[in-house]
N, C-alpha and C positions, 0 to 999 in steps of 0.2 A: 549361319551364312547370311550375308547381305548381298542381294542381287541389285544392280543398278538398272533402272528402267529409263533409258535415255531420253525418249521424246514422246512416245504414245501418239494419239491422234492430234496432239497440239501442233501449232505451227508458230512461225516467227511472230505473228500478230499477238500471240499469247504472252511471249517474253522473248527478248532478243537472245537469251541464253539458250533457247531450244535449238539443238543441232538438227540440221535437215539433210545436208548433202553427205555422201559417203565420207568425204574427207573430214567434215565437221563431226560426224558421228564417231569416226575413228579417233580423232583428237580427244573428244569428250570421254569416250570409253577408256582410253589410255590413262587419262587423268583420274577417272573414277576408280579404276583398278589400282592405280598407284595409291589412292586414298584408302583402299581397303575393300572394294567390292570384289566378290568372289565369282560372280557371274554377270553377264550382260543380257538385257532384254531390249530389243529394238524393233521399231516400226519402219521398215524400208519405205521410202517415199519417192514418187515421181518428181521431176523437176518442178512441177506446179505445186507440189506439197501435199499430194493425196497419198494415203496408204495404199500400198500395192503388193500383190502376191505374184506379180509377174517375174519370171526368172531373169529378165533383163534388168529388173530393179533390185531383186533379192541378192543376186550373185555379186554385184560390185560392192554392196554394203557389207556383206559377210567377208569378202576378200579384204576390204579396207580395214575392218576391225580386227580380223585375225592376223593381219600384218603387224599389228602393234600390241596385241595382248595375247596371252596364252591361258585363257579361261574359257569355259563354256559360253556359247553365244546362242541365244534363242530369239525367235521372231514371233510375231502375231499371226493368227489366221482369222482375225475378226471378220464378222459378216459384213461390216461397213467397207472392207477392202474388196470384197466380192460377194454380193448378196446371194447369188445362185449357189446352193450347196454343191451341186454337181460340178459346176465350173470351179468352185473353190478346191475341191478334191483334185480336179484335173490340173489345176495350177500347180498344186503340190507334187503331183506325179511328173510334171514338166521341169521342176527345179533342176538346174545344172550344178548348183553348189548347195549343199545341204547344211542347215543349221544343226546344232547339237540338240536342240529341243524347240518346241513350238507350243504356244498357248492355244487352247481350244475352249471356247466359252460353251459350257454344257447346257446353257439355257437357250442357245441359238439353234434354229433348225439346221439339221445336217451335221451336228456335232459328232455323231457316231461315224458317219462316212469320212469326215475330215480326219478324225483321230485314226481310223483304220488306214487311211492313205498315208499318214505319217509313220505309223508303225510298220506298214509294209516297206517303207524306205529306210527303216532303222533310225528314225528320228524320235527322240524322246517326247512324250506328251505331257504337257503341264495342263491339268484338267482345271480350267477356270470355273469356279462356282461362286456366283455373286449373291450377296445378301439381297433379300427381297425378290428373289426369282426362284423358279423350281429347279435351278441348276443342281443343287446338292442332291435332291431326291432323284433326279434323273441319273446323275453320276453313280450314285450308290446302287441303282438298279441295273447299271450297264455291265454287260459281260466284259467290257474292255477295262473296267475300273482296276482290276489287279495288275494290268499291264501299264498303267500310267507311271510316269517318273515321279510325279508329285501332285498334290492338289494345291491349286493356286486359289486360296480362300480370299475373296475380294469383298471388303466391306465398303459399301457405297454410301453409308450414312456420313454426311459431311459435318455433322455437329460434334464439336469437341466434347460436348457434355454427355453425349449418348453413344458415340462411336464405339467405345470400349464395351458397353453392354451389347451392342449389335454384333460386335466381333465374338463375344462369348456365346451368344445365341447361335451364330453360324457354326462355331466350333462344336457346340453341343449337337447341332443337326448333323454334323459330319461324324459324330461319335468320338470327338476328341476334346471334350470339355475340359477347360482348365489345363490344357496341354497334356492330360493323361490319357493314353489310348483306352478307349472303351470298345470292346469288340463288336463292330458293326458286321453286317453281312452284305457284301463281302468285306474282308479287311481292306482298309484304305491305305494308300501310300503315305509317305511323309507330307506334312502340311507346311506350306509357305503362306503366312498371313500378312496381309497388307491393307491399308486404307487409302482413301482418296481425299484430296484437297485438305480442308481444315480438320478432317478426321484422320488424316494420314499419321500424324505424330502420336496421338493417343493410341492408335492401333499398333504402331511400330513399337512403342514402349511396352504394350501388352505382350507382343510377340517376344520381345527381348526377356521379359520377366518369366514367360512360360517356357523359354528355351527353344522356341520355334524359329525356323528360317523366316526371313522377311525380306522386303525390298524397299527401295526409296529411289527417287529420281524425278525429273521434271515431268514425266508422265503423270506421277501420283500427286505431286504438289509443287507449286512455284515458290513456296515460302519456306524459310528456315524456322526452327522451333520458336524463335522469338518474334516471328511475324515479319521479319525483313525479307524482301525479295531474294531468292536464291541466285547467286551469280553464276552457278555451274552445278552440274551433276556431282562433281567432286566435292564441292562444299556440302552438298546434301549428304553424301556418303560419310564424310567426316563427322558431320553433326549426328548422323545416326549411330555411329560407332561410339560417340560420346554419351549417348543416352544410357541410363542405368539398366543393368540386366539382372 
């Protein structure tokens, strides 16, 4: 499965291809799904371009995307969108339109409370565990771990030379070295493995070889595998599906 991550915390200043408004996000999602994406991950944004968990921001984005695609749609709950964990959980409880799932960064303060608020509302939890953080260890100790939809294994190493080894180290920490389940305590959900920036493509190719779910999109990289600027999320998805598995 390849998930498309439409925008992330990026803005128009990063690339004119980054979609921002509900209409632009919907158009980009439709093209990416037509190119082969099986899920959508999006960061709803205010008119000024800031990530937001406000129901007035989240609802129009979800409605616009769901009007044009029939695949699961997830959103971020990153602390940068709402630094106070209590307010972050309250925002989730105030949503008037629910995503299918939402990512929760387990290295951030309040991850347990945020995940609990999502589960209370029937929203799937993507447990974000980032390399170079205590996220994996915290998640594996969490009583909520067995209830997560999946683990979002995020490799932050941007080096094309070392990103794959960093990814293997993170998988080993999760008990899923080389794509083969190694019984941790507690058992972990399925893993979606992805990288960032110039490390995105090596990590994606590793995920494909290991048979793991992965993702690609303008949140993770602005470049095609050959180094050219990506003109769209759809172009990134098409390039990802062309990578060897």
